C-alpha positions in Angstrom: 7.5 3.0 1.8 11.3 5.1 1.5 13.2 4.0 -1.2 15.3 1.6 0.1 19.3 2.4 -1.6 22.2 0.2 -1.2 23.6 0.0 1.9 26.4 2.5 2.7 29.9 1.5 3.7 29.0 3.6 6.9 26.8 2.4 9.1 23.6 3.7 10.3 24.2 7.3 11.1 28.0 8.0 10.3 29.4 9.3 7.5 32.3 7.4 5.4 35.6 8.3 6.9 38.4 8.1 4.3 42.0 7.8 5.4 43.7 10.8 6.4 47.2 12.1 6.4 48.8 14.1 9.1 48.2 17.9 9.0 44.4 17.0 7.4 41.4 18.3 9.3 39.8 15.9 11.7 37.2 13.0 10.9 33.5 14.0 11.4 32.1 13.1 14.5 28.7 11.0 14.6 26.1 13.4 14.9 23.6 12.5 17.7 20.3 11.3 16.4 17.1 12.9 17.5 15.3 11.1 20.5 18.1 9.6 21.4 20.5 11.5 24.7 23.9 10.4 25.6 23.7 7.2 27.9 19.6 7.2 27.8 17.7 4.4 26.6 16.4 4.4 23.0 13.5 6.6 21.9 10.3 4.1 21.2 10.7 2.1 18.0 9.6 3.0 14.5 5.5 3.3 14.1 3.4 1.0 11.6 4.7 2.7 8.8 8.3 1.7 9.1 9.3 -1.1 6.8 6.6 -0.3 4.6 3.6 -0.1 6.6 0.5 1.5 4.7 0.3 4.4 7.2 3.2 6.6 6.5 7.4 7.1 5.9 9.7 6.0 8.5 11.1 9.3 8.5 14.1 10.1 10.3 14.1 6.8 12.2 17.1 6.2 14.5 19.9 3.8 14.1 18.8 0.2 14.3 15.3 0.8 13.4 13.8 -1.4 10.6 14.2 0.5 7.3 11.1 0.8 4.6 11.0 -1.2 1.5 11.2 -0.2 -1.9 9.0 -2.2 -3.9 6.0 -2.0 -1.5 5.9 1.7 -1.5 5.7 1.3 -5.7 3.4 -1.1 -5.6 1.0 0.5 -3.0 1.3 3.6 -5.5 0.5 1.6 -8.3 -2.3 -0.2 -6.8 -3.7 2.8 -5.7 -3.8 4.4 -9.1 -5.4 1.3 -10.5 -8.2 1.5 -8.2 -8.7 4.8 -8.4 -8.8 4.5 -12.2 -11.6 2.1 -11.5 -13.6 4.3 -9.4 -13.7 7.3 -11.3 -16.6 5.9 -13.8 -18.5 5.2 -10.4 -18.4 8.4 -8.2 -19.9 10.2 -11.0 -21.9 8.5 -14.2 -20.3 9.1 -17.2 -22.8 10.0 -20.4 -22.3 6.8 -21.8 -23.4 5.2 -18.6 -26.2 7.4 -18.3 -27.6 6.8 -22.3 -26.5 10.2 -23.2 -23.6 9.2 -25.5 -22.7 5.8 -27.4 -19.8 4.6 -26.9 -16.8 5.0 -29.4 -14.4 2.2 -30.4 -11.8 4.0 -28.6 -13.8 4.3 -25.8 -14.6 0.6 -25.4 -10.7 -0.4 -26.4 -9.6 1.8 -23.4 -12.3 0.6 -21.1 -11.9 -2.7 -21.6 -8.2 -2.6 -21.6 -8.4 -1.0 -18.0 -10.5 -3.3 -16.9 -8.5 -6.2 -17.8 -5.5 -4.5 -16.3 -6.6 -3.6 -13.0 -10.2 -4.8 -12.3 -10.1 -6.9 -9.1 -6.3 -6.9 -9.2 -5.5 -3.4 -7.7 -8.0 -4.1 -5.0 -6.5 -7.6 -4.1 -2.9 -6.1 -4.0 -3.8 -3.5 -1.4 -5.1 -6.1 0.6 -1.7 -8.1 0.2 -0.1 -5.2 1.3 -2.4 -4.0 4.5 -1.5 -7.9 5.3 2.0 -6.9 4.8 1.5 -3.4 7.1 -0.8 -5.4 9.6 2.2 -7.9 10.5 4.9 -5.3 10.8 2.8 -2.8 13.0 2.4 -6.0 15.0 6.1 -6.4 15.4 6.7 -2.5 15.8 4.0 -2.9 19.1 5.6 -5.5 20.3 9.3 -3.5 20.3 7.7 -0.7 21.8 6.6 -3.1 24.8 3.1 -2.3 24.3 -0.2 -4.2 23.7 -0.1 -4.8 19.9 -3.6 -6.3 19.9 -5.2 -3.2 21.3 -2.6 -0.8 19.2 -4.1 -2.8 15.9 -7.8 -2.6 17.4 -7.4 1.0 17.8 -5.8 1.7 14.4 -8.1 0.0 12.2 -11.4 0.8 14.5 -9.9 4.3 13.4 -9.7 3.6 9.9 -13.0 2.3 9.2 -14.9 4.9 11.6 -13.1 8.2 11.0 -12.3 7.4 7.4 -14.3 4.4 6.0 -18.0 5.3 7.5 -18.1 9.0 6.1 -16.5 7.8 2.6 -19.1 5.2 2.4 -22.0 7.4 2.7 -20.5 10.0 0.0 -19.4 6.8 -2.3 -20.9 3.3 -1.9 -18.1 2.2 -3.8 -15.8 3.1 -0.5 -12.9 0.1 0.7 -12.0 1.6 3.3 -14.8 0.2 6.0 -14.6 -3.4 4.6 -11.0 -3.3 4.9 -11.2 -2.1 8.6 -13.9 -4.2 9.0 -11.7 -7.6 8.0 -8.6 -6.2 9.4 -10.2 -6.4 13.1 -11.6 -9.9 12.4 -7.3 -10.3 11.4 -6.6 -9.1 15.2 -7.5 -11.9 17.4 -5.4 -14.6 14.7 -1.8 -12.2 14.6 -0.3 -14.4 17.5 -1.2 -17.4 15.2 0.2 -15.8 11.7 3.2 -14.2 13.5 4.4 -17.3 15.3 5.5 -20.5 14.4 6.4 -21.7 10.7 6.3 -18.8 8.2 4.3 -21.1 6.1 1.5 -20.9 8.5 -0.2 -17.4 7.0 0.0 -19.0 3.6 -1.8 -22.3 5.0 -3.9 -20.2 6.7 -4.7 -18.6 3.1 -5.5 -21.1 1.2 -8.3 -22.5 3.8 -9.9 -19.5 3.4 -9.9 -19.1 -0.1 -11.4 -22.9 -0.2 -14.0 -21.8 2.3 -14.9 -18.4 0.7 -16.8 -19.4 -2.0 -19.3 -21.5 0.5 -19.5 -18.6 3.2 -20.4 -15.9 0.8 -23.3 -18.3 -0.8 -24.1 -18.6 3.0 -24.2 -15.1 3.6 -26.0 -13.9 1.0 -28.7 -16.2 1.8 -28.8 -15.4 5.7 -28.5 -11.5 4.7 -30.9 -9.1 3.0 -29.7 -7.9 -0.1 -28.2 -4.1 0.3 -25.3 -1.9 -0.7 -23.1 -3.0 2.5 -24.1 -6.4 2.2 -20.4 -7.0 -0.1 -18.7 -5.4 3.4 -19.4 -8.7 5.3 -20.2 -11.4 2.7 -16.3 -10.8 1.0 -14.9 -10.9 4.1 -13.5 -14.3 4.2 -11.6 -13.6 0.9 -10.1 -10.6 2.1 -8.9 -12.1 5.2 -7.4 -15.0 3.0 -5.5 -12.0 0.8 -4.5 -10.4 4.6 -3.0 -13.9 5.2 -1.1 -13.7 2.1 0.4 -9.9 3.4 1.3 -11.7 6.5 3.3 -14.7 5.0 5.1 -12.0 2.6 6.1 -9.8 5.5 7.3 -13.0 7.0 9.6 -13.8 4.3 13.4 -13.2 4.5 13.8 -11.1 1.3 11.8 -8.2 3.3 14.3 -8.3 6.0 16.4 -4.9 6.3 19.5 -5.2 3.9 18.3 -8.0 2.1 17.7 -6.1 -0.9 21.1 -7.0 -2.8 20.4 -10.7 -2.0 19.7 -12.7 -5.1 15.9 -14.3 -4.7 13.7 -15.9 -7.1 10.6 -15.2 -5.1 9.6 -12.4 -7.4 9.9 -14.3 -10.5 8.1 -17.2 -8.7 5.1 -14.8 -7.5 5.1 -13.3 -11.2 4.3 -16.8 -13.0 2.3 -18.1 -9.9 0.2 -14.9 -10.3 -0.1 -15.6 -13.9 -1.2 -19.1 -13.5 -3.7 -18.5 -10.8 -5.2 -15.5 -12.9 -5.6 -18.2 -16.2 -7.3 -20.8 -13.7 -9.4 -17.9 -12.6 -10.7 -17.4 -16.5 -11.7 -21.2 -16.6 -13.5 -21.2 -13.5 -15.4 -18.1 -15.0 -15.8 -19.9 -18.2 -17.2 -23.2 -16.5 -19.9 -21.0 -14.8 -21.1 -20.1 -18.3 -21.0 -23.6 -19.7 -22.4 -25.6 -16.8 -24.4 -23.2 -15.2 -26.2 -21.1 -17.7 -28.3 -18.2 -16.9 -32.0 -18.9 -16.5 -34.2 -17.5 -19.1 -37.8 -16.6 -19.6 -40.0 -17.6 -22.5 -39.5 -14.3 -24.0 -35.6 -14.6 -23.9 -35.3 -12.4 -20.6 -33.2 -13.4 -17.7 -35.3 -14.3 -15.1 -35.2 -11.9 -12.1 -35.1 -12.8 -8.3 -36.5 -10.9 -5.8 -33.7 -8.2 -5.7 -34.1 -7.8 -9.3 -30.8 -9.4 -10.0 -30.7 -12.5 -12.7 -31.2 -15.5 -10.7 -27.9 -17.6 -10.3 -27.6 -21.2 -9.8 -25.7 -22.1 -6.3 -23.2 -23.8 -8.4 -22.8 -20.9 -10.7 -22.3 -18.3 -7.6 -19.3 -20.7 -6.2 -17.4 -20.8 -9.3 -17.9 -17.1 -10.0 -16.4 -16.4 -6.2 -13.8 -19.1 -6.7 -13.3 -17.5 -10.2 -12.8 -13.7 -8.5 -10.6 -15.2 -6.0 -8.1 -16.4 -8.4 -8.1 -13.7 -10.8 -7.9 -11.1 -7.8 -5.4 -13.2 -5.8 -3.6 -14.3 -9.0 -3.4 -10.5 -10.3 -1.8 -9.4 -6.7 1.0 -11.7 -7.3 1.6 -11.2 -10.8 1.7 -7.6 -10.2 3.6 -7.5 -6.7 6.3 -10.4 -8.3 6.9 -7.6 -11.4 7.4 -4.6 -9.5 9.5 -6.3 -6.8 11.8 -8.1 -9.7 11.9 -4.8 -11.6 12.9 -3.1 -8.4 15.7 -5.4 -7.6 16.9 -5.6 -10.9 18.7 -2.8 -11.8 19.1 1.0 -11.0 17.1 2.5 -14.0 14.1 0.4 -13.2 14.2 1.0 -9.7 14.9 4.8 -10.2 12.2 5.0 -12.3 9.3 3.4 -10.1 10.9 4.9 -7.2 9.6 7.9 -8.5 6.1 6.4 -7.1 7.4 5.5 -3.4 6.3 9.0 -2.2 2.8 8.7 -3.5 2.8 5.0 -1.8 3.4 6.9 1.1 0.2 8.6 1.6 -2.4 6.4 -0.1 -5.0 7.1 2.5 -4.6 10.9 1.6 -4.7 9.9 -2.1 -7.6 8.0 -2.0 -9.8 10.4 -0.2 -8.8 13.3 -2.3 -9.4 11.2 -5.4 -13.3 11.1 -4.2 -13.2 14.8 -3.3 -11.4 16.0 -6.5 -13.7 13.5 -8.9 -17.0 15.2 -7.2 -16.1 18.7 -7.2 -14.4 18.6 -10.8 -17.0 15.9 -12.7 -20.2 16.5 -10.3 -21.6 19.3 -11.8 -21.6 17.4 -15.1 -22.8 14.0 -13.9 -24.5 12.0 -16.9 -22.6 14.6 -19.4 -18.9 14.2 -19.1 -17.4 11.5 -21.3 -15.7 8.3 -20.3 -12.4 8.9 -21.9 -12.7 12.8 -20.3 -13.0 10.7 -16.7 -10.1 8.7 -16.8 -8.4 11.6 -18.2 -9.8 13.9 -14.8 -8.1 10.8 -12.9 -5.0 10.5 -15.0 -4.1 14.5 -14.2 -5.0 13.8 -10.7 -2.2 11.7 -10.1 0.6 13.5 -12.1 -0.6 16.1 -9.5 -1.0 13.9 -6.5 2.7 12.5 -7.4 4.1 16.2 -7.7 2.6 17.0 -4.5 3.7 14.1 -2.6 7.0 14.0 -3.7 7.3 18.0 -2.2 5.5 16.5 0.8 7.5 14.0 1.7 10.7 15.9 1.5 9.9 17.9 4.3 7.5 16.1 6.3 7.2 12.5 7.6 3.8 11.7 7.0 0.7 12.8 4.8 -2.0 14.8 6.4 -4.6 11.7 7.0 -1.7 9.6 7.9 -0.7 11.8 10.5 -4.1 12.1 12.1 -4.6 8.5 11.8 -1.4 7.3 13.2 -1.9 9.9 15.9 -5.4 8.6 16.9 -3.9 5.3 16.7 -0.9 5.9 19.3 -3.1 8.8 21.4 -0.2 11.0 20.8 0.8 13.7 18.3 3.1 12.1 16.0 6.3 13.9 14.8 5.8 15.3 11.7 8.9 17.9 10.4 11.7 15.9 9.5 14.5 16.6 11.9 16.7 19.9 10.8 20.1 21.0 10.5 22.6 19.7 13.9 25.4 21.2 14.0 28.0 19.5 15.7 30.6 20.4 18.2 34.0 19.0 16.9 37.7 19.7 18.3 39.2 22.6 17.0 41.5 21.9 13.6 45.0 22.3 14.0 46.5 25.2 12.3 46.2 25.7 8.6 43.0 23.2 8.3 39.7 24.5 7.0 37.2 22.7 8.9 34.3 20.7 7.2 30.8 21.6 8.1 28.9 18.4 8.9 25.3 17.9 7.9 22.3 16.5 9.9 21.0 13.5 9.4 18.4 13.5 6.3 20.0 16.6 5.3 22.9 15.6 3.2 24.0 17.1 0.0 20.6 19.0 -0.5 21.4 22.8 -0.6 22.8 23.3 2.7 21.0 22.8 6.1 17.9 24.5 5.1 17.3 22.3 1.9 15.4 19.4 2.2 17.2 16.0 1.9 18.0 14.2 -1.2 16.3 11.0 0.5 14.6 10.3 3.6 17.4 7.8 4.4 20.5 9.5 5.9 22.7 6.3 5.2 21.6 6.2 1.5 22.8 10.2 0.8 25.9 9.5 2.9 27.8 7.7 -0.1 26.5 10.1 -2.7 
């Protein structure tokens, strides 16, 4: 979730050393890295946020630690923007939904356009990215010499119990509880998904996608109709998307330093995702053609015991398949597009990179959005127009992006990300970025002017007291 810049000539934690003639000031000495002592063993490896995990930045990682992958941060920010835009009209009902205001042409165009662009796809993107983060968190726990299954179980239990369930009580469209529940099912599968062939997670995803429509139909028949039923019936589909993320996390293109290596994978993901979306719309059309809705003599749809129109089993299977194809296809399309743009050139990478800090604190942003929507729009429920709701959502993200950028310049983790990770590892995580460290150097020869050496993370940012230009010291070293 930290912008990954092209690697500097110097190694991690070092500074470029130019050739010097006799009489010049001595070369800079490598500064000690926080967490390391001379002759001591390295500090524990990076936490689950490193290399693009979902819960916080790598911060001032020691040399040799995996670096974050830029496009994952950007993709996570875009996915969260899509999810919150879709949530805005449902946290608080708009005047149009309450029947107090007729939809204008502009309102219909904006609402339909946003739905086509983000509905189902943004959530699917987050599911894939959580799968990526799960693999990276597993590898991080293995590097630490701990028990990865216990760490992951605690990680997602905290996510569900501390953040998901309270949010679900306020907003029944909560996604955290469902993600946490599915991730707990994923934990015992991690040794299988992280070992063997790299295509194993993708094969597991295809099996789960094929079984998901039948599992959903069976679970719907066994479980009573309730708002929490969705938390359970969609577990197979979500688990499949997690497996797609596990496959992506194991790709060599996500290895540290692979940013500059040419790859056709982003373009392949883009076109594959587009093809899957087309197939999804075809499955939805087939459901309407082959299994039309049952109508009564008065022309009104026949309702079941739950008050919803009766849907033939064949229609349910096709609709579920369509949901998987359109959601998964949209996730691959957007991930491939963002990845391609980030790798394509400096301009597109710089523009999209502005969203990276937002992508490092998506838990904070997601829960804060509900709080803001309830505070701002709650008193106007049933009266506020739909376009105004989208306007509040856009204003929220402008403010959140600015806040995330300032916050990330000084602190390693978002507020709720810090709580989440500290409870996961059962100890307070470092919060502040490393301060300026003056390195004692040999006295310069007569006539030479000593050059101050900045500390890691403080390169070129207005002196030792200012924030770093970026959170990657080696990226700043060659600016």
